[in-house]
N, C-alpha and C positions, 0 to 999 in steps of 0.2 A: 362194780369194779371198773376203773378206767381201762379203756381198750388196750393201751400200751403200757399201763403200769406206772403213771405218774401220781404220786401220793401228795396230799396236802402238806404244807409247810408246818413243821412242828415248832412250838414256841421255844425260844432260846434266850439266853441272857448274856449280852455282850455289850461293847461300847457303841458300835456303829450298826444301826439297823440295816443299812444297805449291805454292809459286809456280811452281817449275819444271814440275811436272806440269800445272798449269793452262795455262801458256804453251805447252807442247808440244801439249796438246790443242787449244788455240786455233789454233795455226799449222796443225795437221793439219785442223781443221775449215775453216779458210780455204782450204786446198788442195782439199779435197773440195767445198766450197761453190763455189769458182771453176769446177770442172768442171760442177756442177749449173747454175750461172748461164749458162755458155756454151751448154749444151743448151737451157735455158729461153728463151734469146733467140730460138731458132728457132721455138719454139711461139708466143711473144708477137708476133713480127713477122708470121707468117702470120695469126694471129688479128686483128691490128691492121688488116690490109689486106683479108682475105677473110672475117673472122668465122668462121673454120674452125679446128678443132683437128686438126693434122696428126699423126694417131696413128702414122704410119710414121716420124716423126722420130727416135724412139729407135733404130730399126733402122738408120737412116743413121749414127747415132753408132757403132753396132756395126761397121758397114762401115769406118768410119775406123780403128777399132782393128785390124781384120783386114788392111786394106790397108797400114797402117803396119807390121805384122809381116811381111807378104809383101815389101814394098819393102826393109825393113831387112835381112832375111836374104838376099834374092836379089841386091841391088845392093851390099851391104856399104858403105853410105854412110859410116858412122862410121870404118871402116878406111881408106877412100880419102881422105876429106876432113877427118878429125878429128871429135871429138864435137860441138863447137859448130856448125861449118858443116854437118856431116852431118845433124844433127837439124833445122837450119833448112831445108835442102833437103827433108828428109823431111816436115816440116810443110807446106811449100808444095805438095809433090806430093799429099799426102793431102787438103789443102784443095781443090785443083783437081779431083781425081778424085771426091770426095764431092759437090762442087758440081755436077759433071756429072750424077751420079746424082740429085741433087735436081731438076735441070732436067728430066731424063727423067721423073721421077715426076710433076712438075707437068703436063707435056705429055700424059702417058699417062693419069693417074688423076684429075686435077682439072679441067683445062681443058675437056674435053668435057662436064663436068657443072656448069659454072659457072652456067648458067641453070636448072638443075634444082632441085628442092626440096632444102633443106639436108640432110635425112636421106640422100639419095643420095650426097652427097659424103662424109658420115661413114662410110657403109658401104664406099665406095670406099677411104677411108683405112685402115679396118680390114683390108680385103682386101689392100691393098698391103703393110701391115705383115706379114701372114701370109706373103705371097709372098716378101718380102725375107728374112724370118727363115729360112724353109725352104730358100731358094736358098743362103743362107750355110751352112746345115747340110749340104746335099748337096755343096757344094764343099770345105769344110774338115773335115767330120765333126762329130759331137756332142760330142767330148771337148774339154776345156780345151786351149787353145793357149798355149804358153809363149814369152815374149820371151827372147832371149838375155841372160843375166845379166852377161856380160862387157863389155857396152857401156854399162851404167848406172854413173854416178858414185856411189861409196860415201862420198865426202867429206862432211864437215859444215861448216857455216859458223857462226862466232861472231857472233851478232846480239845486241848489247848484253848480252853475257855468257851468252846462251842458245845452246846448240849445236843447230842445226837441220839435218836432212839437206838437202844441196844440191838434190836433186830436188824436194823439197817447196817450197823457195824459188823455184826456177825455174817451177814450176807456178803458184804464186801470182802471181808477177810477169807471166808470160805471159798468164794468164787475165785479170788486171786490165787489162793493156795492151791486149788485144784488145777487151775490153768498152768501154774508154774510146775506143778508135779507132772502134768502131762507133757509139757515141753521137755523137761529133764528126762522123762522116760523115753521119749522119741529120740532125743539127741545123744543120750549117754548109755543106753543099754543095747545088748545084742538084738533083742526083739525089736527095739526101735530102729536099729540099723536095717533089720529085715523089712520093716514097713517102708523105710525110705528107699530101699533097693527095689521093692515091688512097685513103688510109685515111679521110679525111673524107667524100669523096663521089666515087665513081668517075665518075659521069655528068658532074659539073661539071669533074672533072679532064680528061676527054676534050674538053670544050668549050674548055678552056684549052690544048689541043694536046699533052697528055701521053699518051703511048702506055701505057695501063694494062696491056696484056699484057706489055710489056717490064718495067714496074715489078714486076708479080707474078713474072715470071721472075727478076728480080734478087733479090727476096726469097727465092725458092727456091734461089738460088745462095749467098747470104750465110748464111742460117740453117743449111743442111746443112754448109757449109764450117766454120763454128764448131763444129757438133756433131761433125764428123769429127776436128777437132783435139782436142776433149774426149775422144773415144774413144782417140786416140793417147796422150793424157796418162794415161789409165787404164792402158793397156798398159805404158807406161814406168814408171809409179808402182808398180803392183802386180805386174807381170811376167807376168800371165796373163789371158786373156780367154776368154769363152764366148759362143756364138751367141745365147743367151737374155738376156744382160745388158742389152740395149737396153730390155727391158720394165721392169726394176728402175730403171735410171737415168732412163729416160723418165718413169716415174711420179713419181720424186723431182723431176725438173726441171719437170714439169707442176705439181706441188705448189708448187714455188718460184715459178713464174710466177703462180699464184693468190695465193700469200702476198704477193708484192710488188704485185700488181694486173695482171690479164691484159691484154695489149695495151700495157703500159707498159715500155719498155726499161730505164729506171733501176730500175723495180720488179723486173724479172727479175734484175737484178744483185744488188740488196739481198736479195731473197727467196732466191736461191741461196746467197749467202754466209751468211745467217742460218740457213738450214736445215742447211748443213754444220756450222756451229759448234754448233747445238743437238744434232745427232746425236753429234758428237764428245764434247761435255760429258756428254750423257746416257749414252753408253757408258762413260765413265770414272768417273762419280760415282754412277750408278744401277745400270744393268746393260746389258751389250751386247745381251742378249736383248730388252730393252725400248726400245732406242734408236729404232726406227721408231714405236712407239706414242707415245713421248714427243714426237717430232717432229710427229706428226699431232694430238696433244692440243693442242700449242702452236698449230698451224695453226687448229684449231677455235676456240680461245679468241680468237685474233686476229680471225678472221672474224666472231665474235659481236660484237666491239666495232667492227671495221672490215669490213663485208661486202664492200667493193670492194677489199680488200687494203690493205697498209701505205701505199702511195703512190697508191692509187685506180686504178680501171679506166680505161684510156685507149685509146680506139679512134679518136681523131681527132687534134687538133692537137698533142698532147703525146706521141705515140707515141715 
């Protein structure tokens, strides 16, 4: 499996080969970028409320991939319910299980240190990451784990004359749909207003009757749930997973959060999609060996011009 998830070009039928290749890489970049963006949302939500980088978030993403594989093979959901309904049930189960892991992580690793110096929480996050990664290795082993290939659709869709793998289209639509749903939840609901209030000033939020502990717990439910789905998408898209992949994808997602503006939910979406497209185009037109370097060079150039990211750092009213 490629380290950052760039897949080979699929054959298509259209008039211009150059345009075909560009559009294929663009759709591939959007699929990978959607995965990055879902993971980045977990980083940016936690930072927006706690001003803390949750270094264990990438490992929760990995747990989503492994739990998806376990549930898929042990329950045979797609055989019993069909592909569409089976995958939907699988997504909901993975989201729920990884959300519970996120809540346990918050309660065990972060809440006891909430009044401690910031460095203590950072060390706790790193320790939690090491613990989660090694626990996964002891349970599943150090080898790559392979998703069953007979459950994945091999069909392609004709999108305006461009033949795109169905799985790629589903990942783009699902990731964008979940990102939009999260944004509307944060902006349009009372619970979302409570999250934004806690991000502005936790003390004032408590005076307004908001249970800040519950808000923080909710953030650690939502972020890992989206990260778990992203892990499942990686498993379904590439067919194999490894217990160390959370470090690579977590680093890319953290980069995407910084690119869009840390603490900014729309920024995490834009940053993730942009990073995926840059990697895909860099791999296709420059060199697959240099795609990571190209992505980080673009990040550095953007931060030189916009130090707070494309949409600005938001840790308050526009989280």
